[in-house]
C-alpha positions in Angstrom: 0.1 0.1 0.4 1.3 3.5 -1.0 2.1 5.9 1.5 -0.3 9.3 1.4 2.2 12.2 0.3 1.4 15.1 2.7 -0.5 17.6 1.4 1.2 20.8 -0.2 0.4 24.4 1.4 -1.3 27.3 -0.5 0.2 29.8 -0.9 -1.5 33.5 0.8 -2.7 35.4 -2.2 -1.1 38.6 -3.2 -3.8 40.5 -3.8 -7.3 40.0 -5.6 -6.0 41.4 -8.8 -2.7 39.6 -8.8 0.8 40.5 -7.5 1.1 43.2 -9.9 -1.4 44.9 -9.2 -2.8 44.2 -4.6 -5.1 45.8 -2.6 -3.5 48.7 -0.8 -5.3 49.4 2.5 -2.5 52.8 3.0 -3.7 54.6 -0.1 -7.6 53.5 0.9 -6.7 55.4 4.3 -5.3 58.1 2.5 -8.2 58.3 0.1 -10.6 57.9 3.3 -8.9 61.0 4.7 -9.0 63.3 1.6 -12.7 62.4 1.3 -13.2 63.1 5.4 -15.1 59.9 5.8 -14.3 57.4 8.7 -13.9 53.6 8.8 -17.0 52.9 10.1 -19.5 55.7 7.6 -17.5 53.7 4.7 -18.3 50.6 6.5 -22.1 51.2 6.5 -22.0 53.0 3.0 -20.6 49.8 1.3 -22.6 47.3 4.2 -19.5 46.0 5.4 -18.6 45.6 8.4 -16.4 47.8 10.8 -14.0 45.3 11.6 -14.1 44.3 7.8 -13.0 47.9 7.1 -10.5 47.9 9.6 -8.8 44.7 8.1 -8.9 45.7 5.0 -7.3 49.2 5.6 -4.3 47.4 7.8 -4.0 45.1 5.0 -5.0 41.9 7.4 -6.7 38.6 6.3 -8.5 38.4 2.6 -8.4 41.3 0.7 -11.7 43.2 -0.6 -13.6 41.5 -3.6 -13.7 43.4 -6.7 -17.2 44.0 -6.1 -16.3 45.7 -2.9 -13.4 47.9 -4.3 -15.8 49.3 -6.2 -18.2 49.9 -3.5 -15.5 51.8 -2.0 -14.5 54.1 -4.9 -17.9 55.1 -5.4 -18.4 56.1 -1.8 -15.1 58.1 -1.6 -16.0 59.3 -5.0 -12.9 58.6 -6.3 -12.0 56.3 -9.4 -12.1 52.4 -9.2 -8.6 52.4 -11.0 -7.2 55.1 -8.5 -7.7 52.5 -5.9 -5.5 50.1 -7.4 -2.6 52.4 -9.3 0.3 53.1 -7.0 0.4 56.8 -8.8 -3.2 59.2 -8.9 -4.5 58.7 -11.9 -4.8 62.6 -12.1 -0.6 62.4 -11.9 -0.5 60.2 -14.4 -2.9 62.0 -17.6 -0.7 64.7 -18.7 -2.0 67.9 -20.5 -1.0 67.5 -24.5 0.1 71.5 -23.7 2.3 70.2 -21.6 6.5 69.5 -22.1 
């Protein structure tokens, strides 16, 4: 009888959108501060618990889903992409007249 092989451990997910563009709780925190939105207010507006929002901001546990990130973006009045890009979208767009 063959011996059972030990199970391989699963790798922890880097982020919901892959290792190149992970969820950035710090960026969300900065955007919350700019919008004047508390964690509790954000949680209520997206239908999540205060604890879940706190964990996402601190980067603990499972990151938020794409649908939740979209809800967060709407609640903060920013684009979905601005939550995922490391540089604010407004800094990436250049006026054609600039050199």
